[in-house]
N, CA, C and O atoms as a Maestro MAE file, in Angstrom:
{
 s_m_m2io_version
 :::
 2.0.0
}

f_m_ct {
 s_m_title
 :::
 protein
 m_atom[324] {
  # First column is atom index #
  i_m_mmod_type
  r_m_x_coord
  r_m_y_coord
  r_m_z_coord
  i_m_residue_number
  s_m_chain_name
  s_m_pdb_residue_name
  s_m_pdb_atom_name
  i_m_atomic_number
  :::
  1 25 107.925 121.940 35.334 1 A "UNK " " N  " 7
  2 3 108.629 122.460 36.483 1 A "UNK " " CA " 6
  3 2 107.652 122.876 37.582 1 A "UNK " " C  " 6
  4 15 107.914 122.647 38.763 1 A "UNK " " O  " 8
  5 25 106.538 123.481 37.204 2 A "UNK " " N  " 7
  6 3 105.535 123.905 38.172 2 A "UNK " " CA " 6
  7 2 104.936 122.681 38.865 2 A "UNK " " C  " 6
  8 15 104.665 122.711 40.066 2 A "UNK " " O  " 8
  9 25 104.736 121.626 38.118 3 A "UNK " " N  " 7
  10 3 104.189 120.399 38.697 3 A "UNK " " CA " 6
  11 2 105.150 119.804 39.730 3 A "UNK " " C  " 6
  12 15 104.709 119.289 40.757 3 A "UNK " " O  " 8
  13 25 106.452 119.870 39.468 4 A "UNK " " N  " 7
  14 3 107.459 119.365 40.408 4 A "UNK " " CA " 6
  15 2 107.459 120.184 41.692 4 A "UNK " " C  " 6
  16 15 107.560 119.616 42.779 4 A "UNK " " O  " 8
  17 25 107.351 121.488 41.591 5 A "UNK " " N  " 7
  18 3 107.314 122.351 42.777 5 A "UNK " " CA " 6
  19 2 106.035 122.073 43.573 5 A "UNK " " C  " 6
  20 15 106.059 122.018 44.803 5 A "UNK " " O  " 8
  21 25 104.910 121.895 42.849 6 A "UNK " " N  " 7
  22 3 103.649 121.581 43.513 6 A "UNK " " CA " 6
  23 2 103.743 120.246 44.257 6 A "UNK " " C  " 6
  24 15 103.279 120.142 45.393 6 A "UNK " " O  " 8
  25 25 104.329 119.241 43.640 7 A "UNK " " N  " 7
  26 3 104.474 117.925 44.266 7 A "UNK " " CA " 6
  27 2 105.396 118.008 45.474 7 A "UNK " " C  " 6
  28 15 105.111 117.407 46.510 7 A "UNK " " O  " 8
  29 25 106.496 118.743 45.356 8 A "UNK " " N  " 7
  30 3 107.425 118.911 46.477 8 A "UNK " " CA " 6
  31 2 106.739 119.632 47.634 8 A "UNK " " C  " 6
  32 15 106.923 119.252 48.791 8 A "UNK " " O  " 8
  33 25 105.957 120.660 47.340 9 A "UNK " " N  " 7
  34 3 105.215 121.384 48.375 9 A "UNK " " CA " 6
  35 2 104.189 120.502 49.062 9 A "UNK " " C  " 6
  36 15 104.019 120.559 50.280 9 A "UNK " " O  " 8
  37 25 103.502 119.679 48.264 10 A "UNK " " N  " 7
  38 3 102.506 118.775 48.834 10 A "UNK " " CA " 6
  39 2 103.168 117.754 49.747 10 A "UNK " " C  " 6
  40 15 102.647 117.480 50.828 10 A "UNK " " O  " 8
  41 25 104.296 117.185 49.347 11 A "UNK " " N  " 7
  42 3 105.011 116.215 50.184 11 A "UNK " " CA " 6
  43 2 105.521 116.860 51.463 11 A "UNK " " C  " 6
  44 15 105.436 116.284 52.547 11 A "UNK " " O  " 8
  45 25 106.058 118.077 51.312 12 A "UNK " " N  " 7
  46 3 106.557 118.798 52.490 12 A "UNK " " CA " 6
  47 2 105.404 119.125 53.439 12 A "UNK " " C  " 6
  48 15 105.563 119.013 54.654 12 A "UNK " " O  " 8
  49 25 104.267 119.519 52.916 13 A "UNK " " N  " 7
  50 3 103.088 119.804 53.735 13 A "UNK " " CA " 6
  51 2 102.586 118.570 54.456 13 A "UNK " " C  " 6
  52 15 102.208 118.626 55.626 13 A "UNK " " O  " 8
  53 25 102.587 117.460 53.746 14 A "UNK " " N  " 7
  54 3 102.157 116.214 54.397 14 A "UNK " " CA " 6
  55 2 103.121 115.805 55.496 14 A "UNK " " C  " 6
  56 15 102.693 115.299 56.534 14 A "UNK " " O  " 8
  57 25 104.404 116.014 55.291 15 A "UNK " " N  " 7
  58 3 105.402 115.669 56.305 15 A "UNK " " CA " 6
  59 2 105.230 116.530 57.553 15 A "UNK " " C  " 6
  60 15 105.239 116.022 58.674 15 A "UNK " " O  " 8
  61 25 105.074 117.832 57.349 16 A "UNK " " N  " 7
  62 3 104.896 118.728 58.500 16 A "UNK " " CA " 6
  63 2 103.567 118.452 59.192 16 A "UNK " " C  " 6
  64 15 103.497 118.462 60.421 16 A "UNK " " O  " 8
  65 25 102.519 118.206 58.424 17 A "UNK " " N  " 7
  66 3 101.216 117.886 59.005 17 A "UNK " " CA " 6
  67 2 101.249 116.589 59.796 17 A "UNK " " C  " 6
  68 15 100.653 116.495 60.869 17 A "UNK " " O  " 8
  69 25 101.944 115.592 59.268 18 A "UNK " " N  " 7
  70 3 102.076 114.320 59.986 18 A "UNK " " CA " 6
  71 2 102.834 114.484 61.285 18 A "UNK " " C  " 6
  72 15 102.470 113.896 62.303 18 A "UNK " " O  " 8
  73 25 103.901 115.295 61.252 19 A "UNK " " N  " 7
  74 3 104.672 115.532 62.479 19 A "UNK " " CA " 6
  75 2 103.821 116.248 63.518 19 A "UNK " " C  " 6
  76 15 103.866 115.911 64.701 19 A "UNK " " O  " 8
  77 25 103.041 117.242 63.077 20 A "UNK " " N  " 7
  78 3 102.171 117.974 64.008 20 A "UNK " " CA " 6
  79 2 101.098 117.043 64.569 20 A "UNK " " C  " 6
  80 15 100.780 117.111 65.756 20 A "UNK " " O  " 8
  81 25 100.543 116.181 63.734 21 A "UNK " " N  " 7
  82 3 99.504 115.265 64.181 21 A "UNK " " CA " 6
  83 2 100.072 114.266 65.198 21 A "UNK " " C  " 6
  84 15 99.431 113.976 66.208 21 A "UNK " " O  " 8
  85 25 101.251 113.753 64.936 22 A "UNK " " N  " 7
  86 3 101.880 112.813 65.871 22 A "UNK " " CA " 6
  87 2 102.134 113.492 67.212 22 A "UNK " " C  " 6
  88 15 101.904 112.901 68.267 22 A "UNK " " O  " 8
  89 25 102.609 114.731 67.166 23 A "UNK " " N  " 7
  90 3 102.869 115.468 68.411 23 A "UNK " " CA " 6
  91 2 101.569 115.668 69.188 23 A "UNK " " C  " 6
  92 15 101.544 115.501 70.408 23 A "UNK " " O  " 8
  93 25 100.490 116.024 68.490 24 A "UNK " " N  " 7
  94 3 99.192 116.220 69.128 24 A "UNK " " CA " 6
  95 2 98.672 114.920 69.736 24 A "UNK " " C  " 6
  96 15 98.181 114.912 70.865 24 A "UNK " " O  " 8
  97 25 98.780 113.823 68.990 25 A "UNK " " N  " 7
  98 3 98.282 112.529 69.480 25 A "UNK " " CA " 6
  99 2 99.072 112.092 70.712 25 A "UNK " " C  " 6
  100 15 98.492 111.593 71.676 25 A "UNK " " O  " 8
  101 25 100.373 112.276 70.686 26 A "UNK " " N  " 7
  102 3 101.187 111.922 71.859 26 A "UNK " " CA " 6
  103 2 100.775 112.746 73.069 26 A "UNK " " C  " 6
  104 15 100.661 112.221 74.176 26 A "UNK " " O  " 8
  105 25 100.552 114.038 72.854 27 A "UNK " " N  " 7
  106 3 100.160 114.917 73.948 27 A "UNK " " CA " 6
  107 2 98.819 114.469 74.526 27 A "UNK " " C  " 6
  108 15 98.661 114.416 75.746 27 A "UNK " " O  " 8
  109 25 97.866 114.152 73.676 28 A "UNK " " N  " 7
  110 3 96.551 113.731 74.146 28 A "UNK " " CA " 6
  111 2 96.594 112.385 74.852 28 A "UNK " " C  " 6
  112 15 95.878 112.175 75.831 28 A "UNK " " O  " 8
  113 25 97.419 111.483 74.371 29 A "UNK " " N  " 7
  114 3 97.543 110.182 75.034 29 A "UNK " " CA " 6
  115 2 98.135 110.341 76.429 29 A "UNK " " C  " 6
  116 15 97.681 109.707 77.381 29 A "UNK " " O  " 8
  117 25 99.152 111.195 76.543 30 A "UNK " " N  " 7
  118 3 99.768 111.421 77.846 30 A "UNK " " CA " 6
  119 2 98.796 112.111 78.789 30 A "UNK " " C  " 6
  120 15 98.777 111.808 79.982 30 A "UNK " " O  " 8
  121 25 97.995 113.027 78.279 31 A "UNK " " N  " 7
  122 3 97.024 113.728 79.119 31 A "UNK " " CA " 6
  123 2 95.907 112.779 79.537 31 A "UNK " " C  " 6
  124 15 95.361 112.913 80.632 31 A "UNK " " O  " 8
  125 25 95.565 111.831 78.685 32 A "UNK " " N  " 7
  126 3 94.480 110.905 78.985 32 A "UNK " " CA " 6
  127 2 94.892 109.877 80.030 32 A "UNK " " C  " 6
  128 15 94.072 109.485 80.860 32 A "UNK " " O  " 8
  129 25 96.134 109.438 80.006 33 A "UNK " " N  " 7
  130 3 96.576 108.376 80.911 33 A "UNK " " CA " 6
  131 2 97.040 108.929 82.262 33 A "UNK " " C  " 6
  132 15 97.143 108.177 83.231 33 A "UNK " " O  " 8
  133 25 97.314 110.207 82.336 34 A "UNK " " N  " 7
  134 3 97.852 110.794 83.556 34 A "UNK " " CA " 6
  135 2 96.950 110.597 84.781 34 A "UNK " " C  " 6
  136 15 97.461 110.208 85.831 34 A "UNK " " O  " 8
  137 25 95.631 110.847 84.702 35 A "UNK " " N  " 7
  138 3 94.798 110.610 85.897 35 A "UNK " " CA " 6
  139 2 94.786 109.152 86.339 35 A "UNK " " C  " 6
  140 15 94.738 108.863 87.534 35 A "UNK " " O  " 8
  141 25 94.828 108.245 85.387 36 A "UNK " " N  " 7
  142 3 94.856 106.819 85.750 36 A "UNK " " CA " 6
  143 2 96.146 106.481 86.479 36 A "UNK " " C  " 6
  144 15 96.138 105.715 87.442 36 A "UNK " " O  " 8
  145 25 97.251 107.051 86.021 37 A "UNK " " N  " 7
  146 3 98.528 106.777 86.690 37 A "UNK " " CA " 6
  147 2 98.537 107.349 88.096 37 A "UNK " " C  " 6
  148 15 99.064 106.724 89.016 37 A "UNK " " O  " 8
  149 25 97.961 108.533 88.274 38 A "UNK " " N  " 7
  150 3 97.899 109.113 89.614 38 A "UNK " " CA " 6
  151 2 97.046 108.253 90.539 38 A "UNK " " C  " 6
  152 15 97.402 108.047 91.699 38 A "UNK " " O  " 8
  153 25 95.917 107.750 90.029 39 A "UNK " " N  " 7
  154 3 95.045 106.903 90.844 39 A "UNK " " CA " 6
  155 2 95.768 105.601 91.212 39 A "UNK " " C  " 6
  156 15 95.681 105.142 92.351 39 A "UNK " " O  " 8
  157 25 96.470 105.015 90.258 40 A "UNK " " N  " 7
  158 3 97.207 103.782 90.542 40 A "UNK " " CA " 6
  159 2 98.308 104.027 91.561 40 A "UNK " " C  " 6
  160 15 98.536 103.195 92.440 40 A "UNK " " O  " 8
  161 25 98.995 105.166 91.451 41 A "UNK " " N  " 7
  162 3 100.056 105.486 92.407 41 A "UNK " " CA " 6
  163 2 99.472 105.664 93.803 41 A "UNK " " C  " 6
  164 15 100.078 105.233 94.784 41 A "UNK " " O  " 8
  165 25 98.309 106.292 93.905 42 A "UNK " " N  " 7
  166 3 97.647 106.464 95.204 42 A "UNK " " CA " 6
  167 2 97.266 105.110 95.790 42 A "UNK " " C  " 6
  168 15 97.444 104.882 96.987 42 A "UNK " " O  " 8
  169 25 96.744 104.212 94.958 43 A "UNK " " N  " 7
  170 3 96.395 102.878 95.443 43 A "UNK " " CA " 6
  171 2 97.626 102.122 95.908 43 A "UNK " " C  " 6
  172 15 97.579 101.427 96.923 43 A "UNK " " O  " 8
  173 25 98.727 102.250 95.179 44 A "UNK " " N  " 7
  174 3 99.967 101.577 95.598 44 A "UNK " " CA " 6
  175 2 100.495 102.158 96.900 44 A "UNK " " C  " 6
  176 15 100.994 101.419 97.749 44 A "UNK " " O  " 8
  177 25 100.394 103.470 97.069 45 A "UNK " " N  " 7
  178 3 100.826 104.093 98.323 45 A "UNK " " CA " 6
  179 2 99.980 103.599 99.496 45 A "UNK " " C  " 6
  180 15 100.505 103.322 100.575 45 A "UNK " " O  " 8
  181 25 98.668 103.492 99.280 46 A "UNK " " N  " 7
  182 3 97.785 102.987 100.338 46 A "UNK " " CA " 6
  183 2 98.108 101.541 100.687 46 A "UNK " " C  " 6
  184 15 98.115 101.165 101.859 46 A "UNK " " O  " 8
  185 25 98.373 100.737 99.673 47 A "UNK " " N  " 7
  186 3 98.730 99.338 99.903 47 A "UNK " " CA " 6
  187 2 100.042 99.233 100.673 47 A "UNK " " C  " 6
  188 15 100.163 98.419 101.589 47 A "UNK " " O  " 8
  189 25 101.014 100.046 100.306 48 A "UNK " " N  " 7
  190 3 102.299 100.038 101.008 48 A "UNK " " CA " 6
  191 2 102.126 100.435 102.469 48 A "UNK " " C  " 6
  192 15 102.737 99.833 103.352 48 A "UNK " " O  " 8
  193 25 101.300 101.441 102.728 49 A "UNK " " N  " 7
  194 3 101.066 101.879 104.101 49 A "UNK " " CA " 6
  195 2 100.389 100.776 104.913 49 A "UNK " " C  " 6
  196 15 100.735 100.552 106.073 49 A "UNK " " O  " 8
  197 25 99.425 100.089 104.300 50 A "UNK " " N  " 7
  198 3 98.738 99.007 105.011 50 A "UNK " " CA " 6
  199 2 99.693 97.855 105.322 50 A "UNK " " C  " 6
  200 15 99.652 97.284 106.411 50 A "UNK " " O  " 8
  201 25 100.552 97.518 104.357 51 A "UNK " " N  " 7
  202 3 101.526 96.440 104.603 51 A "UNK " " CA " 6
  203 2 102.523 96.838 105.690 51 A "UNK " " C  " 6
  204 15 102.867 96.024 106.546 51 A "UNK " " O  " 8
  205 25 102.981 98.072 105.656 52 A "UNK " " N  " 7
  206 3 103.906 98.536 106.699 52 A "UNK " " CA " 6
  207 2 103.251 98.466 108.073 52 A "UNK " " C  " 6
  208 15 103.883 98.058 109.047 52 A "UNK " " O  " 8
  209 25 101.982 98.863 108.148 53 A "UNK " " N  " 7
  210 3 101.272 98.800 109.426 53 A "UNK " " CA " 6
  211 2 101.151 97.365 109.915 53 A "UNK " " C  " 6
  212 15 101.359 97.089 111.097 53 A "UNK " " O  " 8
  213 25 100.816 96.449 109.010 54 A "UNK " " N  " 7
  214 3 100.675 95.046 109.405 54 A "UNK " " CA " 6
  215 2 102.006 94.456 109.860 54 A "UNK " " C  " 6
  216 15 102.059 93.736 110.858 54 A "UNK " " O  " 8
  217 25 103.068 94.754 109.140 55 A "UNK " " N  " 7
  218 3 104.385 94.216 109.499 55 A "UNK " " CA " 6
  219 2 104.852 94.792 110.826 55 A "UNK " " C  " 6
  220 15 105.364 94.067 111.680 55 A "UNK " " O  " 8
  221 25 104.674 96.098 110.997 56 A "UNK " " N  " 7
  222 3 105.134 96.702 112.253 56 A "UNK " " CA " 6
  223 2 104.291 96.240 113.440 56 A "UNK " " C  " 6
  224 15 104.811 96.084 114.545 56 A "UNK " " O  " 8
  225 25 102.994 96.021 113.220 57 A "UNK " " N  " 7
  226 3 102.149 95.506 114.308 57 A "UNK " " CA " 6
  227 2 102.607 94.107 114.706 57 A "UNK " " C  " 6
  228 15 102.716 93.795 115.892 57 A "UNK " " O  " 8
  229 25 102.870 93.280 113.719 58 A "UNK " " N  " 7
  230 3 103.334 91.914 114.003 58 A "UNK " " CA " 6
  231 2 104.697 91.946 114.714 58 A "UNK " " C  " 6
  232 15 104.933 91.187 115.653 58 A "UNK " " O  " 8
  233 25 105.574 92.822 114.258 59 A "UNK " " N  " 7
  234 3 106.890 92.941 114.890 59 A "UNK " " CA " 6
  235 2 106.747 93.394 116.343 59 A "UNK " " C  " 6
  236 15 107.434 92.874 117.223 59 A "UNK " " O  " 8
  237 25 105.862 94.356 116.600 60 A "UNK " " N  " 7
  238 3 105.651 94.830 117.965 60 A "UNK " " CA " 6
  239 2 105.053 93.726 118.830 60 A "UNK " " C  " 6
  240 15 105.406 93.583 120.000 60 A "UNK " " O  " 8
  241 25 104.150 92.950 118.249 61 A "UNK " " N  " 7
  242 3 103.545 91.843 118.986 61 A "UNK " " CA " 6
  243 2 104.599 90.802 119.356 61 A "UNK " " C  " 6
  244 15 104.631 90.318 120.487 61 A "UNK " " O  " 8
  245 25 105.454 90.463 118.405 62 A "UNK " " N  " 7
  246 3 106.501 89.474 118.690 62 A "UNK " " CA " 6
  247 2 107.533 90.023 119.667 62 A "UNK " " C  " 6
  248 15 108.071 89.273 120.481 62 A "UNK " " O  " 8
  249 25 107.813 91.313 119.598 63 A "UNK " " N  " 7
  250 3 108.793 91.907 120.511 63 A "UNK " " CA " 6
  251 2 108.267 91.973 121.941 63 A "UNK " " C  " 6
  252 15 109.042 91.903 122.894 63 A "UNK " " O  " 8
  253 25 106.960 92.107 122.091 64 A "UNK " " N  " 7
  254 3 106.401 92.250 123.431 64 A "UNK " " CA " 6
  255 2 106.295 90.913 124.161 64 A "UNK " " C  " 6
  256 15 106.182 90.885 125.387 64 A "UNK " " O  " 8
  257 25 106.329 89.827 123.432 65 A "UNK " " N  " 7
  258 3 106.267 88.520 124.092 65 A "UNK " " CA " 6
  259 2 107.553 88.296 124.883 65 A "UNK " " C  " 6
  260 15 108.650 88.584 124.405 65 A "UNK " " O  " 8
  261 25 107.398 87.776 126.105 66 A "UNK " " N  " 7
  262 3 108.583 87.504 126.907 66 A "UNK " " CA " 6
  263 2 109.149 86.162 126.479 66 A "UNK " " C  " 6
  264 15 108.444 85.156 126.395 66 A "UNK " " O  " 8
  265 25 110.398 86.184 126.221 67 A "UNK " " N  " 7
  266 3 111.073 84.960 125.806 67 A "UNK " " CA " 6
  267 2 111.582 84.266 127.067 67 A "UNK " " C  " 6
  268 15 112.378 84.829 127.818 67 A "UNK " " O  " 8
  269 25 111.121 83.052 127.286 68 A "UNK " " N  " 7
  270 3 111.541 82.296 128.458 68 A "UNK " " CA " 6
  271 2 112.999 81.885 128.283 68 A "UNK " " C  " 6
  272 15 113.420 81.475 127.201 68 A "UNK " " O  " 8
  273 25 113.752 82.002 129.362 69 A "UNK " " N  " 7
  274 3 115.150 81.611 129.316 69 A "UNK " " CA " 6
  275 2 115.226 80.102 129.155 69 A "UNK " " C  " 6
  276 15 114.434 79.376 129.756 69 A "UNK " " O  " 8
  277 25 116.154 79.627 128.363 70 A "UNK " " N  " 7
  278 3 116.255 78.164 128.190 70 A "UNK " " CA " 6
  279 2 116.628 77.506 129.515 70 A "UNK " " C  " 6
  280 15 117.423 78.029 130.296 70 A "UNK " " O  " 8
  281 25 116.036 76.365 129.733 71 A "UNK " " N  " 7
  282 3 116.296 75.637 130.978 71 A "UNK " " CA " 6
  283 2 117.749 75.178 131.006 71 A "UNK " " C  " 6
  284 15 118.307 74.760 129.992 71 A "UNK " " O  " 8
  285 25 118.346 75.265 132.192 72 A "UNK " " N  " 7
  286 3 119.734 74.828 132.353 72 A "UNK " " CA " 6
  287 2 119.765 73.309 132.338 72 A "UNK " " C  " 6
  288 15 118.930 72.657 132.965 72 A "UNK " " O  " 8
  289 25 120.730 72.750 131.619 73 A "UNK " " N  " 7
  290 3 120.808 71.284 131.583 73 A "UNK " " CA " 6
  291 2 121.186 70.734 132.966 73 A "UNK " " C  " 6
  292 15 121.867 71.393 133.752 73 A "UNK " " O  " 8
  293 25 120.737 69.541 133.229 74 A "UNK " " N  " 7
  294 3 121.037 68.897 134.512 74 A "UNK " " CA " 6
  295 2 122.538 68.621 134.578 74 A "UNK " " C  " 6
  296 15 123.156 68.256 133.578 74 A "UNK " " O  " 8
  297 25 123.113 68.799 135.759 75 A "UNK " " N  " 7
  298 3 124.561 68.560 135.885 75 A "UNK " " CA " 6
  299 2 124.870 67.077 135.666 75 A "UNK " " C  " 6
  300 15 124.103 66.194 136.050 75 A "UNK " " O  " 8
  301 25 125.981 66.848 135.057 76 A "UNK " " N  " 7
  302 3 126.392 65.472 134.789 76 A "UNK " " CA " 6
  303 2 127.093 64.903 136.022 76 A "UNK " " C  " 6
  304 15 127.821 65.600 136.729 76 A "UNK " " O  " 8
  305 25 126.855 63.654 136.247 77 A "UNK " " N  " 7
  306 3 127.566 62.980 137.325 77 A "UNK " " CA " 6
  307 2 128.547 62.032 136.687 77 A "UNK " " C  " 6
  308 15 128.194 61.221 135.831 77 A "UNK " " O  " 8
  309 25 129.759 62.146 137.108 78 A "UNK " " N  " 7
  310 3 130.808 61.257 136.567 78 A "UNK " " CA " 6
  311 2 131.033 60.125 137.548 78 A "UNK " " C  " 6
  312 15 131.325 60.357 138.722 78 A "UNK " " O  " 8
  313 25 130.907 58.975 137.097 79 A "UNK " " N  " 7
  314 3 131.112 57.793 137.916 79 A "UNK " " CA " 6
  315 2 132.480 57.213 137.536 79 A "UNK " " C  " 6
  316 15 132.619 56.578 136.490 79 A "UNK " " O  " 8
  317 25 133.457 57.428 138.363 80 A "UNK " " N  " 7
  318 3 134.814 56.932 138.059 80 A "UNK " " CA " 6
  319 2 135.033 55.600 138.777 80 A "UNK " " C  " 6
  320 15 135.685 55.591 139.821 80 A "UNK " " O  " 8
  321 25 134.560 54.561 138.309 81 A "UNK " " N  " 7
  322 3 134.768 53.247 138.916 81 A "UNK " " CA " 6
  323 2 135.754 52.471 138.160 81 A "UNK " " C  " 6
  324 15 136.057 51.336 138.526 81 A "UNK " " O  " 8
  :::
 }
 m_bond[323] {
  # First column is bond index #
  i_m_from
  i_m_to
  i_m_order
  :::
  1 1 2 1
  2 2 3 1
  3 3 4 2
  4 3 5 1
  5 5 6 1
  6 6 7 1
  7 7 8 2
  8 7 9 1
  9 9 10 1
  10 10 11 1
  11 11 12 2
  12 11 13 1
  13 13 14 1
  14 14 15 1
  15 15 16 2
  16 15 17 1
  17 17 18 1
  18 18 19 1
  19 19 20 2
  20 19 21 1
  21 21 22 1
  22 22 23 1
  23 23 24 2
  24 23 25 1
  25 25 26 1
  26 26 27 1
  27 27 28 2
  28 27 29 1
  29 29 30 1
  30 30 31 1
  31 31 32 2
  32 31 33 1
  33 33 34 1
  34 34 35 1
  35 35 36 2
  36 35 37 1
  37 37 38 1
  38 38 39 1
  39 39 40 2
  40 39 41 1
  41 41 42 1
  42 42 43 1
  43 43 44 2
  44 43 45 1
  45 45 46 1
  46 46 47 1
  47 47 48 2
  48 47 49 1
  49 49 50 1
  50 50 51 1
  51 51 52 2
  52 51 53 1
  53 53 54 1
  54 54 55 1
  55 55 56 2
  56 55 57 1
  57 57 58 1
  58 58 59 1
  59 59 60 2
  60 59 61 1
  61 61 62 1
  62 62 63 1
  63 63 64 2
  64 63 65 1
  65 65 66 1
  66 66 67 1
  67 67 68 2
  68 67 69 1
  69 69 70 1
  70 70 71 1
  71 71 72 2
  72 71 73 1
  73 73 74 1
  74 74 75 1
  75 75 76 2
  76 75 77 1
  77 77 78 1
  78 78 79 1
  79 79 80 2
  80 79 81 1
  81 81 82 1
  82 82 83 1
  83 83 84 2
  84 83 85 1
  85 85 86 1
  86 86 87 1
  87 87 88 2
  88 87 89 1
  89 89 90 1
  90 90 91 1
  91 91 92 2
  92 91 93 1
  93 93 94 1
  94 94 95 1
  95 95 96 2
  96 95 97 1
  97 97 98 1
  98 98 99 1
  99 99 100 2
  100 99 101 1
  101 101 102 1
  102 102 103 1
  103 103 104 2
  104 103 105 1
  105 105 106 1
  106 106 107 1
  107 107 108 2
  108 107 109 1
  109 109 110 1
  110 110 111 1
  111 111 112 2
  112 111 113 1
  113 113 114 1
  114 114 115 1
  115 115 116 2
  116 115 117 1
  117 117 118 1
  118 118 119 1
  119 119 120 2
  120 119 121 1
  121 121 122 1
  122 122 123 1
  123 123 124 2
  124 123 125 1
  125 125 126 1
  126 126 127 1
  127 127 128 2
  128 127 129 1
  129 129 130 1
  130 130 131 1
  131 131 132 2
  132 131 133 1
  133 133 134 1
  134 134 135 1
  135 135 136 2
  136 135 137 1
  137 137 138 1
  138 138 139 1
  139 139 140 2
  140 139 141 1
  141 141 142 1
  142 142 143 1
  143 143 144 2
  144 143 145 1
  145 145 146 1
  146 146 147 1
  147 147 148 2
  148 147 149 1
  149 149 150 1
  150 150 151 1
  151 151 152 2
  152 151 153 1
  153 153 154 1
  154 154 155 1
  155 155 156 2
  156 155 157 1
  157 157 158 1
  158 158 159 1
  159 159 160 2
  160 159 161 1
  161 161 162 1
  162 162 163 1
  163 163 164 2
  164 163 165 1
  165 165 166 1
  166 166 167 1
  167 167 168 2
  168 167 169 1
  169 169 170 1
  170 170 171 1
  171 171 172 2
  172 171 173 1
  173 173 174 1
  174 174 175 1
  175 175 176 2
  176 175 177 1
  177 177 178 1
  178 178 179 1
  179 179 180 2
  180 179 181 1
  181 181 182 1
  182 182 183 1
  183 183 184 2
  184 183 185 1
  185 185 186 1
  186 186 187 1
  187 187 188 2
  188 187 189 1
  189 189 190 1
  190 190 191 1
  191 191 192 2
  192 191 193 1
  193 193 194 1
  194 194 195 1
  195 195 196 2
  196 195 197 1
  197 197 198 1
  198 198 199 1
  199 199 200 2
  200 199 201 1
  201 201 202 1
  202 202 203 1
  203 203 204 2
  204 203 205 1
  205 205 206 1
  206 206 207 1
  207 207 208 2
  208 207 209 1
  209 209 210 1
  210 210 211 1
  211 211 212 2
  212 211 213 1
  213 213 214 1
  214 214 215 1
  215 215 216 2
  216 215 217 1
  217 217 218 1
  218 218 219 1
  219 219 220 2
  220 219 221 1
  221 221 222 1
  222 222 223 1
  223 223 224 2
  224 223 225 1
  225 225 226 1
  226 226 227 1
  227 227 228 2
  228 227 229 1
  229 229 230 1
  230 230 231 1
  231 231 232 2
  232 231 233 1
  233 233 234 1
  234 234 235 1
  235 235 236 2
  236 235 237 1
  237 237 238 1
  238 238 239 1
  239 239 240 2
  240 239 241 1
  241 241 242 1
  242 242 243 1
  243 243 244 2
  244 243 245 1
  245 245 246 1
  246 246 247 1
  247 247 248 2
  248 247 249 1
  249 249 250 1
  250 250 251 1
  251 251 252 2
  252 251 253 1
  253 253 254 1
  254 254 255 1
  255 255 256 2
  256 255 257 1
  257 257 258 1
  258 258 259 1
  259 259 260 2
  260 259 261 1
  261 261 262 1
  262 262 263 1
  263 263 264 2
  264 263 265 1
  265 265 266 1
  266 266 267 1
  267 267 268 2
  268 267 269 1
  269 269 270 1
  270 270 271 1
  271 271 272 2
  272 271 273 1
  273 273 274 1
  274 274 275 1
  275 275 276 2
  276 275 277 1
  277 277 278 1
  278 278 279 1
  279 279 280 2
  280 279 281 1
  281 281 282 1
  282 282 283 1
  283 283 284 2
  284 283 285 1
  285 285 286 1
  286 286 287 1
  287 287 288 2
  288 287 289 1
  289 289 290 1
  290 290 291 1
  291 291 292 2
  292 291 293 1
  293 293 294 1
  294 294 295 1
  295 295 296 2
  296 295 297 1
  297 297 298 1
  298 298 299 1
  299 299 300 2
  300 299 301 1
  301 301 302 1
  302 302 303 1
  303 303 304 2
  304 303 305 1
  305 305 306 1
  306 306 307 1
  307 307 308 2
  308 307 309 1
  309 309 310 1
  310 310 311 1
  311 311 312 2
  312 311 313 1
  313 313 314 1
  314 314 315 1
  315 315 316 2
  316 315 317 1
  317 317 318 1
  318 318 319 1
  319 319 320 2
  320 319 321 1
  321 321 322 1
  322 322 323 1
  323 323 324 2
  :::
 }
}
């Protein structure tokens, strides 16, 4: 009976220890990747700002060009012979 209680305690200890270890490893992985994610987000924000600037500059350039009015077609002459 004592051996059964000892085995049950050992299994329970291993289960709790494994759960604590998994929680610790998850926490450390999240803490380790967080600075990389922030750096990537900053790079994406910079890229988005640069693309917006390029698109808006191009749009302003195209808007500033004067569009020539289309030439009026020559009047038709009807020859009723």
